[in-house]
N, C-alpha and C positions, 0 to 999 in steps of 0.2 A: 194888573192886580187891582182888584176892587178895594174900597175903602173897609178897613178892619178894626174892630173893637175888641181890645182885648183886656181882660181884667186880671189885676194881681191881688191875691188875698193873702197876706202875711198873718198867720194865727200864731201869735207869740205868749209867753207867759205873763207879760205885763201889759202889752198893748196889742190889738188887732187893727191892723191898718190894711187900707184897700186903696187901689189906685185904677183909674179908667184911663186907658190909653187908646188914642185913634192913630192910625197909620192911614195916609192917604196913598194915591197910587205913585209907586216908585219913590216913596219917602223911606229913609232908614231910621230918621229920628222919630220918636213917638211925639205927639202933642197929648199932654195930660190935660183932661178935661174934668177930672173929678179926684179927690182925694179924702180920706178921712181917717182918723186915728181915735180909737176910743179903748178905754181901760178893759183888761181882760181878766177874767175870773174863771176858776174851773180846770186850770191847768198847773201842774208844778213840774218844772224841768222839762217843759215840752209833752208832758204826759197828762192825758185826761183823767182828773180825778173827781169831777163833777159834771157829768154830760149836760144837764139841763143848764147850768150856768154857761157852759162853752156853747151851746146852741142859741141861748138868748144873746150873747155876745156877738156871735157872729151875725145874727140878724139884725141887730141894733147898727153894727158898723156898715152892713150892707145897705140898710135903709137910709142912713146919713149919706152915703156916695150917691145913691139912686137919686136923692133930693137935689143934691148939688149938681149932678152931671145930667139928669133928666134920662139917663140910660136904666132900662129895668135889667137887672143882673139875674142870669139863670145859670151861668157857668163861669168857672174861673180858673186860673192856675194857680195853685196854692201851696205855699211853702210847708216843709215838715222839719222839725227839729227833735232834739231829745237826746239824752245820754245814752239811750238804749239803741242808737244808730251806730253801726260799726262799718268799718270797710276794709276790704282784703283785696291783695293783687292776686291774679290768676292768670294762667296761660292756657292756649288751646292750639293744637297742632292739626293740620289738615293736608292731604295730598291735592295739589291743584288737579282740578276735574278735566280741563280741557286737553286734547291730544297735544297741541302746539304749545302747552305750557302758558298761555296767557291767563292771567289772573282776572276773574270776572267779580263782579259784584256779589254773585251768590257765593263764590268761594270765600269772599271777606266775610259775609254774614256767616256762613258755616264755621269758620275760624273763631268767630265771636262767640257764636253758640256753643261751641266745644268748650271754650273758656268758662262758660256759664254753668257747664255740667260739673259742679263740684258738690260735695256734701255740706249742706248748711248745718248750723247749729239748730237744734230743736226749737220749733216755733220762730223761725226767722225767715224772711222773704226779702228777695232782692228788689230794691226800688230803683237802682240806677245800675247800668252797665255801661261804663265809660271806657271805649279805647284809648290806650296810651300810646300804642305804636305797633307796628308789625316788623317781623323778620322775614325776608325771602331768601331761601337757601343759606342761611347764616349771615345775611348782611341786615343789620337790625337799624333801629330808629327810623323807619320808613314810616310816614305819616298816612299816605294812601297808596296802598299797592294796586290799586285797580290799573289794568292796562300793562303792567309789568310783567315779565316772563320768569318762570321758575318751577320748580318741582314740588317743593314744601313751603307752606305758608304757615307761620305762627303769629298769632294774635296775643298781645299783652293787654290786659284790661284792668280796671279797678272795679271791683264789685261793692256797693254800697247796700247795706241790709238793714232792715228794721225788724223789730220784734213784733210778731203777728198779732198778739192780743191787743198791744198797744196801737198799732196801726188800725186794727178794726174798729176800735173805740173812736179813734180819731175820725175815720172816713164816715163812721156812723152819725157822728155830730154834724159833719158837714152837709150830708144827705138830708138829714132831718131839718136843717136850717134852710133846706130847698134849693140847694146849689148842687149842680153837677160839676164833677172834677174833670177838668181838660187834662191835667197832669199834676201829680204831686213831685215837688222838687225839693231837694235838700236845701234848707235856708242859706247856708254860707255859700253854696254853689250859685244860688240866685244872686246873692248880693256881689258876688265876684264878677257877675255879668255887667253890673251897674258901675262898679267903681274902680275895676282893674283895667288897665289898657294893654293892649297887645304886647307892647315894648316891655311893660313889667311882667307880664307872664313869660315872655322869651327869656329876660335876663335871670328872672328867679326871684319870686316875691311869696309873702305868707300874709293871707288875709284873716284878721281876727275879727269875728262878727259878734260884738258884745251886747248880747240880749239881756232880758231880765232874770231868766232863769239858767240859761246856759251861754256858752261862747262857743261858736262855731269857728273852726280853723280848717283852711285850705291852703296847700303848698303848690306853686306852680313853677315850673322850669321848662325852658325850651319849648314854650307854648303849649306844654301838657300839664293836666293835673297829676301830681305825684302822690300827695296824700290827702286824706281829710279825717277830721275828727270831731265830735262834739264834746267839749269839756262840760262837766256837771256844776259849774259855777258861773254866776252872772251877777248884773248889777243890783239885783234883788237880795243878794247875798251882803252886800254892803249895805243896804238900808237895815237889814236884819241885825248886823254888827253895829250900826250906830244906836238902833233901838235899844238893844242889850246893853250895849257899853254905857250909855246915858241914862238908861232906865226911862226911857220915853216911848211914846206911842209910835207904832208904825207910820202912821201918816205924817206925824210931825218929823220923823227920822228921814222921811223921803224928801219932805220940803227942805229940811236942814242940808241934806246931801245936794240938792239941786241948786238951792240959793247961796251957800256958803262953802260947798266942798271943794277940795282941791287934793291932787295926787302929790303934792310936795310940800310936807310939812316944814321943812327947814327954811322955806320962803315966807312963813307967816311968824309974826311976832308972838312970843310966848303970852304977851300981856293982852293980846286981842281976844276980846269975848263976844260972844253972841247971847243977846238976851231972847230966851226962848218965847217971851210973851209976845215978841214980833211975830212968830210964827203960830203959836197956839196961846190964846188968851188965858187959858186955864194953867199954864205953865208959868212959874215965877223965878225959876232958877236962870242963872248965866252959865254958859258952858264955854271952855277954851276952844277958839276955831282950829288951833294947832292940834290939839287933841282929835278934833273931829278929823282932821287931815291924817293924823297918824293911823286912824282906824281905816280910812278909805285907802291909804297906801298899803298896809298889810294886807288887805285883801287883793288888791290888784297886783301885788307882789306874787301872791299865789298864783293867780291867772297866769302871769308872764313865765313863771317857774314851770307851770303844767305846759304851756305852750313850748317852752324851751326843750322840755323833756321829748315831746313830740318832734322837734327838728331834730335832736341829738338821735333819737331812734332810726332816722332815715338819712343821716349822715349830712344834714344841712345846718347844722348850728353854726351861727355867724357867718354862714356861707351864701347869703342870697343878696345879690347886688342891688335889687330894687327894694330891699328891705321889708318892713312891716306895714302894712296899711290896716288902720283901725276903722271899723265900721259899726253900726247899731248904736242904740241910745247910750250904751256905755262910753262910747268913744268920745262923748262931749264933756267928759270930766276935765277941768282945767289942769294943766300940768301933766296930763297922761302921756304925751308926746315925749317929754324928756325921760319920765319914769320908764317907758317902753324902750327907748334907746339905751338907758343905763342897764336894764336886765336882759335885754335879747341882744345887746351890743350889734344892732343893725339900724340903718337909716329907718326913721318912722315918719308917718303922715295920717292925716285924717282922710277917710274916703267918702267922697260926696257923689251922687248920682251925676253922669255926665251925659252930655249931648242930649238935651231936652227941650221941648217946646210947650207952650201953653201956660198953665198956672204953676210955673216951675217954683215959685215962693213957697208953695204949700209943700214941696217935697225935696227942697234944696236943702237936705239934712242927711247926716249920717244914719238916723234911725230909719229913714226911708229907703236905704239901700236895697234891702231884701224885696221890698214891694215893687220898686221900680224894675229891679233885675227880673222878676217874675213877668213883668209885661215885655220886657225885652227878649226873655227866654221863649215866650209864647209865641212872639212873631217869628222868631227862628224856627221854633218846632213846627208851626204851620207851614212854613215855606218847605222845610225838609220833606213833611209828610206829603205835600202835592208833589214834590220833585221826587218822591219814593228814593231817598238817600241818594240824590245826585252829588256825589262828593261827599267824603266823612266829614262831619263836623264833630270834633272830639269831645263837645259838651252839651250835645243836644239829641241824645239819644232819648227815647221815651222813658219816662220815670216808671209808673206802675203800668205793667202791661195790660192788654185787654183781658187778658185770662185772669188776673189777678182782679181787676176792676169787677168782673162778672161774679168772681168768688165773693167779694164784698158786698155787693149788691144783693147777693142771696141771703145774707144776713138781716137785711133790712125788713121791716114790718111791710 
């Protein structure tokens, strides 16, 4: 294998993060040679509301990382989020084609395609088809049936869909910023690549990727993805709550959250006050730090309550031995681990990108989980393409298909 350079571009509601990763010959761990993080504008809950702002911010982030890495960026693996994204399980059944009953790669792909043949909601497109397992003549939970013998093959998949108009706007912004899309990958799926171990996925784990406008959720068990959901609440909602509750500006509220925030108000003295003049010279008042923590706690409790409802819906409430792993910028809130344990009744920990080389101090942060995960996904995807699906990897099927890419490009000027 020649040396590869892979770009991960995470376009979030609050920040746009870019990573440049290099893989040498036979190297599994990426070397990070460039990383940038710039404020994001023009997105609300992962949906484009101002195209010019989004294009400008993508260009700014890419310009910064090009200067630091010395690598010109023309294409990237790109995250997609937003509460408009839905998932649903589906099944497809086929008869094995060969006379001797041996299941071929073509049979596997036919079964997967049969599972995709469903009636989608109006204005929806499939962005991921994730095989969960196969059943051969009634024997279920088979990971890779290729080479086995049988008459009837059934594929169980998880289809992840996005609303077409939102998807078109998002892709148009990327292309107008001068970038070709290698793949679009659901943000929490990318984060899971960077922060979850194979053991955690086998035991059973839920990832909460806490961004600025949304919180992505992924549940894994027995090494496969069971469920995913994008919750319409993120760290930006906490900032808004503080601004409204204390009648201060958004910028001051954000600084207050970052410098003095906590998820555990009971651990803060009622007498402890914060002089706002330290943050904003135009402010003269002092506020109770405990009151700030109460505002933060209330919104985080809502996020954990929504996550718990998703776990209850799939029968995994309190039943994931590897617990909950928190990633994204929102995971850095002091006290959030204890609060997650209290409300989800599971072990909890912060997820950091693993097994990296290079300028790891720049990306050794839960907020870079998605961006690093995109670079990891990219390498795996390229290897899969070269091998033409040599062995099924259940989390590396192409995101937006070539057909859909061509459709979207037709909308560009």
